[in-house]
C-alpha positions as CSV (number, residue, x, y, z in Angstrom):
1,X,-91.4,8.7,-7.7
2,X,-91.8,11.2,-10.6
3,X,-94.1,13.3,-8.4
4,X,-91.5,13.5,-5.5
5,X,-88.7,14.3,-7.9
6,X,-90.7,17.0,-9.6
7,X,-91.8,18.5,-6.3
8,X,-88.3,18.7,-4.8
9,X,-86.9,20.1,-8.0
10,X,-89.5,22.9,-8.2
11,X,-89.3,23.6,-4.5
12,X,-85.5,23.8,-4.4
13,X,-85.4,26.2,-7.3
14,X,-88.1,28.5,-5.8
15,X,-86.4,28.3,-2.3
16,X,-83.1,29.6,-3.6
17,X,-84.7,32.3,-5.6
18,X,-87.0,33.4,-2.8
19,X,-84.3,33.7,-0.1
20,X,-81.8,35.5,-2.3
21,X,-84.3,38.0,-3.8
22,X,-86.2,38.6,-0.5
23,X,-82.9,39.4,1.3
24,X,-81.7,41.8,-1.4
25,X,-85.0,43.6,-1.5
26,X,-85.2,43.9,2.3
27,X,-81.8,45.6,2.2
28,X,-82.8,48.0,-0.5
29,X,-86.0,48.9,1.3
30,X,-83.8,50.6,4.0
31,X,-83.2,53.4,1.5
32,X,-86.8,54.0,0.6
33,X,-88.1,57.3,2.0
34,X,-91.7,56.3,2.7
35,X,-92.8,59.7,4.1
36,X,-91.5,61.6,1.1
37,X,-93.3,59.2,-1.2
38,X,-96.6,59.8,0.5
39,X,-96.1,63.6,0.1
40,X,-95.5,63.1,-3.6
41,X,-98.7,61.2,-3.9
42,X,-100.7,64.5,-3.1
43,X,-99.0,66.4,-6.0
44,X,-101.0,68.4,-8.5
45,X,-99.9,66.2,-11.5
46,X,-102.2,63.2,-11.2
47,X,-100.4,61.1,-13.8
48,X,-97.0,61.5,-12.0
49,X,-98.7,60.8,-8.7
50,X,-100.2,57.6,-10.2
51,X,-96.8,56.4,-11.4
52,X,-95.4,57.1,-8.0
53,X,-98.3,55.0,-6.5
54,X,-97.4,52.2,-8.9
55,X,-93.7,52.4,-7.7
56,X,-94.9,52.5,-4.1
57,X,-97.0,49.4,-4.7
58,X,-94.0,47.7,-6.2
59,X,-91.7,48.3,-3.3
60,X,-94.3,47.3,-0.7
61,X,-94.8,43.6,-1.2
62,X,-98.3,43.1,0.3
63,X,-101.0,40.5,-0.5
64,X,-104.5,41.7,-1.2
65,X,-105.6,41.6,2.4
66,X,-102.6,43.4,3.9
67,X,-103.0,46.2,1.4
68,X,-106.2,47.4,3.1
69,X,-104.5,49.1,6.2
70,X,-102.2,51.1,3.8
71,X,-105.3,52.2,1.8
72,X,-107.0,53.4,5.0
73,X,-103.9,55.3,6.0
74,X,-103.7,56.9,2.5
75,X,-107.4,58.0,2.7
76,X,-106.8,59.3,6.2
77,X,-103.9,61.4,5.0
78,X,-106.0,63.0,2.3
79,X,-104.2,61.3,-0.6
80,X,-106.5,61.7,-3.7
81,X,-109.1,58.9,-4.2
82,X,-107.9,58.1,-7.7
83,X,-104.3,57.7,-6.5
84,X,-105.4,55.5,-3.6
85,X,-107.3,53.3,-6.0
86,X,-104.3,52.9,-8.2
87,X,-102.4,51.7,-5.2
88,X,-105.2,49.4,-4.1
89,X,-105.4,47.6,-7.5
90,X,-101.6,47.5,-8.2
91,X,-100.1,46.6,-4.8
92,X,-101.3,42.9,-4.6
93,X,-100.3,42.1,-8.2
94,X,-96.9,43.9,-8.2
95,X,-94.7,42.0,-5.7
96,X,-91.0,42.5,-6.5
97,X,-89.9,39.1,-5.2
98,X,-92.6,37.2,-7.0
99,X,-92.2,39.2,-10.2
100,X,-88.5,38.4,-10.2
101,X,-89.2,34.7,-9.7
102,X,-91.8,35.0,-12.5
103,X,-89.1,36.3,-14.8
104,X,-86.7,33.5,-14.0
105,X,-89.3,30.7,-14.1
106,X,-91.7,31.9,-16.9
107,X,-89.5,34.2,-18.9
108,X,-88.7,37.9,-18.6
109,X,-90.9,38.8,-21.6
110,X,-93.9,37.5,-19.6
111,X,-92.8,39.2,-16.4
112,X,-92.3,42.6,-18.1
113,X,-95.6,42.4,-20.1
114,X,-97.4,41.4,-16.9
115,X,-96.0,44.4,-15.0
116,X,-96.8,46.9,-17.8
117,X,-100.3,45.6,-18.4
118,X,-101.3,45.5,-14.7
119,X,-99.8,48.9,-14.1
120,X,-101.7,50.5,-17.0
121,X,-105.0,48.9,-16.0
122,X,-104.5,49.9,-12.3
123,X,-104.1,53.6,-13.4
124,X,-107.1,53.4,-15.8
125,X,-109.4,51.8,-13.2
126,X,-108.3,54.2,-10.5
127,X,-108.9,57.3,-12.6
128,X,-112.2,55.9,-14.0
129,X,-113.7,55.2,-10.6
130,X,-112.7,58.7,-9.5
131,X,-114.4,60.3,-12.6
132,X,-117.5,58.2,-12.0
133,X,-117.8,59.7,-8.5
134,X,-117.2,56.5,-6.5
135,X,-115.3,58.5,-3.8
136,X,-118.7,59.2,-2.2
137,X,-119.0,55.5,-1.4
138,X,-116.0,55.5,1.0
139,X,-117.0,55.2,4.6
140,X,-115.6,57.3,7.4
141,X,-113.0,55.0,8.9
142,X,-110.6,55.8,11.7
143,X,-107.6,53.5,11.8
144,X,-105.3,53.0,14.8
145,X,-102.1,51.0,15.3
146,X,-100.7,51.5,11.8
147,X,-97.1,52.8,11.5
148,X,-95.4,53.0,8.1
149,X,-92.1,54.3,9.5
150,X,-89.0,54.2,7.3
151,X,-86.3,51.6,8.1
152,X,-82.6,52.0,8.2
153,X,-80.1,49.9,6.3
154,X,-79.5,47.0,8.6
155,X,-78.3,43.5,7.8
156,X,-80.1,42.1,10.9
157,X,-83.3,43.8,9.8
158,X,-83.0,42.3,6.3
159,X,-82.5,38.8,7.8
160,X,-85.5,39.2,10.1
161,X,-87.6,40.6,7.2
162,X,-86.6,37.6,5.0
163,X,-87.5,35.2,7.8
164,X,-90.8,37.0,8.3
165,X,-91.6,36.7,4.6
166,X,-90.6,33.0,4.7
167,X,-93.3,32.4,7.3
168,X,-96.0,34.4,5.5
169,X,-95.3,33.7,1.8
170,X,-93.0,30.7,1.5
171,X,-95.7,28.1,2.5
172,X,-97.7,29.3,-0.5
173,X,-94.7,28.7,-2.8
174,X,-94.5,25.2,-1.4
175,X,-98.2,24.7,-1.9
176,X,-97.8,25.9,-5.5
177,X,-94.9,23.6,-6.0
178,X,-96.9,20.7,-4.6
179,X,-99.8,21.3,-6.9
180,X,-97.5,21.9,-9.9
181,X,-95.7,18.6,-9.2
182,X,-99.1,16.8,-9.0
183,X,-100.2,18.3,-12.3
184,X,-96.8,17.4,-13.9
185,X,-96.9,13.8,-12.7
186,X,-100.7,13.0,-12.8
187,X,-102.3,15.1,-15.5
188,X,-101.7,13.9,-19.1
189,X,-100.1,16.6,-21.4
190,X,-102.6,15.9,-24.2
191,X,-105.6,16.5,-21.8
192,X,-104.4,20.0,-20.8
193,X,-103.3,20.9,-24.4
194,X,-106.7,19.8,-25.8
195,X,-109.1,21.3,-23.2
196,X,-107.0,24.3,-22.0
197,X,-105.0,25.1,-25.1
198,X,-104.8,28.3,-27.2
199,X,-108.0,27.9,-29.2
200,X,-110.2,27.8,-26.1
201,X,-110.5,31.6,-25.7
202,X,-113.7,31.2,-23.6
203,X,-111.5,30.0,-20.7
204,X,-110.2,33.5,-20.2
205,X,-113.3,35.1,-18.7
206,X,-114.1,31.9,-16.8
207,X,-110.6,31.9,-15.3
208,X,-110.9,35.6,-14.3
209,X,-114.2,34.9,-12.4
210,X,-113.0,31.7,-10.8
211,X,-109.8,33.2,-9.6
212,X,-111.4,35.5,-7.0
213,X,-113.1,32.9,-4.7
214,X,-110.2,30.6,-5.1
215,X,-107.8,33.1,-3.4
216,X,-104.7,31.5,-5.0
217,X,-101.8,33.8,-4.0
218,X,-99.5,35.1,-6.7
219,X,-96.6,33.1,-5.0
220,X,-98.6,29.9,-5.4
221,X,-99.6,30.6,-9.0
222,X,-96.0,30.9,-10.3
223,X,-95.0,27.2,-10.1
224,X,-98.6,26.1,-11.0
225,X,-98.5,28.3,-14.1
226,X,-95.1,27.1,-15.1
227,X,-96.3,23.5,-15.2
228,X,-99.6,24.3,-16.9
229,X,-97.9,26.2,-19.7
230,X,-95.3,23.5,-20.1
231,X,-98.2,21.0,-20.4
232,X,-99.8,23.0,-23.2
233,X,-102.2,25.4,-21.4
234,X,-102.6,28.7,-23.1
235,X,-101.0,31.8,-21.5
236,X,-104.2,33.8,-21.6
237,X,-106.3,31.9,-19.1
238,X,-103.3,31.3,-16.9
239,X,-102.6,35.1,-16.6
240,X,-106.3,35.8,-16.1
241,X,-106.4,33.4,-13.2
242,X,-103.2,34.7,-11.8
243,X,-104.3,38.4,-11.9
244,X,-107.8,37.8,-10.5
245,X,-106.7,35.5,-7.7
246,X,-103.9,38.0,-6.7
247,X,-105.9,41.2,-7.2
248,X,-109.0,40.2,-5.2
249,X,-110.1,37.6,-2.8
250,X,-113.1,36.8,-0.5
251,X,-111.1,37.8,2.7
252,X,-110.2,41.1,1.0
253,X,-113.8,41.8,-0.1
254,X,-114.9,41.3,3.5
255,X,-112.3,43.8,4.7
256,X,-113.2,46.3,1.9
257,X,-116.9,46.2,3.1
258,X,-115.7,47.8,6.4
259,X,-114.3,50.9,4.5
260,X,-116.4,50.9,1.3
261,X,-120.1,50.9,0.7
262,X,-121.5,48.0,-1.4
263,X,-121.5,50.1,-4.6
264,X,-117.7,50.6,-4.5
265,X,-117.1,47.0,-3.4
266,X,-119.0,45.7,-6.4
267,X,-117.1,48.2,-8.7
268,X,-113.9,46.8,-7.2
269,X,-114.8,43.2,-8.0
270,X,-116.0,44.0,-11.5
271,X,-112.8,46.1,-12.1
272,X,-110.6,43.2,-11.1
273,X,-112.5,40.7,-13.3
274,X,-112.3,43.2,-16.2
275,X,-108.6,43.8,-15.7
276,X,-108.0,40.0,-15.5
277,X,-110.1,39.2,-18.6
278,X,-108.7,41.9,-20.9
279,X,-105.1,41.1,-19.7
280,X,-105.8,37.5,-20.5
281,X,-106.9,38.3,-24.0
282,X,-103.8,40.4,-24.5
283,X,-101.6,37.5,-23.5
284,X,-103.8,35.2,-25.6
285,X,-103.1,37.3,-28.8
286,X,-99.3,37.4,-28.2
C-alpha cells in the first residue's frame, strides 16, 4: 500500500511538472534562430563560441544518442572541433525540462550547481581534447536526412512537441518514479545511510563508472535521486551516477564508433568518467 501511494505521489508531481515545462519550452523554441547560432559557433573568439555551444546544448533537449546527428552536422559545417566537443559533452546533461524538474524536486541550489559544474567541465574537456590533437581521430562521415530548420511560434506545434516528448521521455520518468517508490517502501533508511552515506567517498568513482553501462537517463534519475538522498545517501555519488549515465551510454558509444576512431572514443569515455567523478567530489564537499 505504501509503495502504491508513494509511486502515484511521485508520478503525479512529475507529470504535472513535465507537461507544463515541456509545453512552455516548446513555445519558446519557436523564437530560437538555429541558423544564426550555428554561424556564431564558428566565430574567432573560442570562449564565446563555447558559451554559445553550451546555450545551444541547453535549448536542444537531446539524450546522449540523439546528440550524435547534431554533432555530425556540426562537423560537416566546419564548426571547430573544440566547440563541437563542448556541445557533445554538454547536450545530454543540460536538458531544460529535466533541470527545471531537478530544481523543484531536489532544490535550486543543486540544479544551479549541477548546471555550472557540467558546463565548466564540458568546456575544459572540449578545449583539452582539441589541444591534444584528437581532431585527427574523427572519421570522414557524410550525413543525410538531417534538417535542423527553425520553427515558428505555433501553439499546435508546441502541443505536438510536448506529446512527442511524452512518448520519448515520459516513460523514463515513470520508470524512475517506480524505482524511487520501490526504494522508498522496501529499502530501510538506515541501510542506505550506513552504506551509501557521506563518509563513503569511495562510492563516487564507482558510481561514475557504473553509470555508463547502466544507461539510466537523466529523467529517470531525478525521482530515484530524490528518494536516495531522502533516505540518507550522500549527494556526491548520486550526482556522479547521474552525470555519467546521462553523459554517456553503451548505445551512444556504439554510435560514436561510426564517426570517431577508437582513440577518441576511449578519450570520450574517460572524459565522462572524469567529469562525473570530479563533479561528485565537488558535491561531496559541499
